[in-house]
N, C-alpha and C positions, 0 to 999 in steps of 0.2 A: 274620179276618184280611180287611185292605181294602185296594184298591188307590187311589195318588193316582197325579193327573197332574201332572207337573211342569213348568215354564216352555217347557221345549222341546217339549214335546208329547210324549215316550217316557213309557213307563208304567214307573213303578217300583213297587216292592211295601214298603208300608211295614207292619210285623208289629205288630198292635195287640190288646190281649186289655180288655175291658170292665174288668176289676177291677184289673189290672197296669199298664195303660198302655202305652206304646210300649216293645216288647222287642227293635226293630229292631237296637239297638248290641248284645246278646247275641248277633248273628250275624257280625259282622266284626271282626276280629282280636281272636282271642279271645287273651288273655296266658297262654302256655304254661306261668307259673309259676302260674298259678290253673286249671289245666287237670287233671284225673285223670282215667283210662280203666276202667272196669269192663268187662272184657274177658274172653270164656270162660265157661264152667259157673258157674252161681252156688252158691258153696261159703262154710263158714265162712272158710275160708281166703284166700279172694279178697274177702269183707267184710272182713276185721281188716286186710289188704293196704290196702284202699281207704279205710277210715276211718282209719287210721293216716295216710296221705298227706292227706287232708283235714284230719287236726286238725292238722298242720305246715303247711297252707296258713291254717289259719284262726289258728294263734298266728302267723304272720309277716305278716298283715293282714286287715283285716275288708273287703277289696273282694269282691265276687260271687265265687262258686263256680261251675266249670262241672264237670258229670261228664258223660263221653261212653260213650254203652251199648250194646255191642255183645253179646248171651248167647244161647245156644241154650235157658238155662234151668237149673232144676234143684230142688231142694226148696223147696216152697212156704214153709214153716216159716223156712227161712235166708233167703229173701228176706224175707219179714216182720220178722223181726230186724233186718236193715239197713233196711228202708224206717221202724221205728219207730226206731233207734237216729238218723237223719238228723231226722226229724218232731218227736224230743225234743231234741237236740242245740242247744244257741244257737251260732248261725252267721248268716252275712250268708246273702242270697239264693243260692237252688240254681237253676240252669239246666242239665235236663237234656237231653242232645242223642241221638238214638237213630241208629245209622246199620246197615244190612246187618239182620242177624237180631236183633229185640227180641222174643224169643218166651217163652212159658209162662213161668216165675216172673222171667225178665228183665225183663217189661212192669211186676212192683211194683217194681223195680228203678227202671225209667224214673218210676214214678209219683212217686218220693220228691223230684220236685223242685219247686220252686215255680214256675218257668217251665218248659215242655216242648216241646221243638223237637224235628221231626224229619227226616233228610234224605231226599230224594225216592226215594233206593234203600233203603228201608227195608221190611220187612214186619213183621208181628206175628201170631204166632201163638196162639190161645187154645184151652185142650183142659182136659178132667178130670184129676184127680192119676191118679198111675198109680205100678207098683210094679217092679223087677227084683227077680228072684230067682236065687239063686246054683243051680246045677245040684244034686239032693241035699240040697236043702232041706225040712225036713219041719216042717210047722205045722198045728196042731189046730185045729179046728173053732171054737173059742174064741177063737184066734191071728185065723186069718180075718176073722172078724165083724168084731173090734177096730179090725185095720188097715182096712177098710171103711170102720167109722163113721168115722175117724179121716180117711180120703181126704175124705169126704163132707162132716166138717166143714171141712177146708182148703179144699174148694172153694167153700164158704159163705162163708169169712172171704176169699177171693180174690176173688169175687165183688161181696161187698163194699165191700171197699178200694177195687178199681175203678171201682165205682159210684161212690162217696165223690167221687174224683177228675176223672170223668166229667160231665159237666154234662147231658146225655142220655140216660146210661142206669140202668136200675134194677139190684139186683139179679138179680131175673128175666132180666132180658135177657141179663146178662152169663153166667148159669147157660146158658140155650139158646145162646149160641154158643161155651161150652167144650164142650157135648155135641156142637153141630154140626162140632167141629174147627174154627172158623172163622180163615180167613186175611184178615188186614185190608191194605189198601193204606194208605200214609200220609196219602193225601186222605180215606180213610172215617176211619180214626183223628183226624184235626182236625175232621171232622164231628160224630163222636160227642163231643167232648170231653178224650180220650184224652190228645191232645197239644193245645199250642195254635197251631202255627204250623209250618208247612213252612221249612225251611232256603231 
């Protein structure tokens, strides 16, 4: 992001990304008919609801889409499915706007945007995959090993996806942040290239 001084001498912020150009317009007067919200946990039901709303908006107009993301996360594979659907879908430019909690697999939802903006009141949490078990559930050693293998693979896929969208992070960097249960401020996320700018 770069700052410009206008003729009155006051400072105004112009959102600029080297490959995207001026993204300042993406933050002002967002038309509600082009806005969709991904709010709550990452789930197949939430994915389908949001994708359905976005398909309707695409059918109505080829104007830019905006996706507000507020999510504490959920299954990594479910977030990857949403990310893939949006990356493969023929659509206009998508701006994702992170607000509040953008945690865990919610970060993958946020990364689906071509332009990614964060509210200054946002935090991002990275951690390793985990599982919840029902009481009285029984698993064999082979089943537990398979779950651990799957979780390690999901961690690698998560880290690879995040690194591919951020300009200054490697997969190894992301895996280290996940191991350390890292919480990022919006400013840190912009510096790392996870987001392009703050609102």
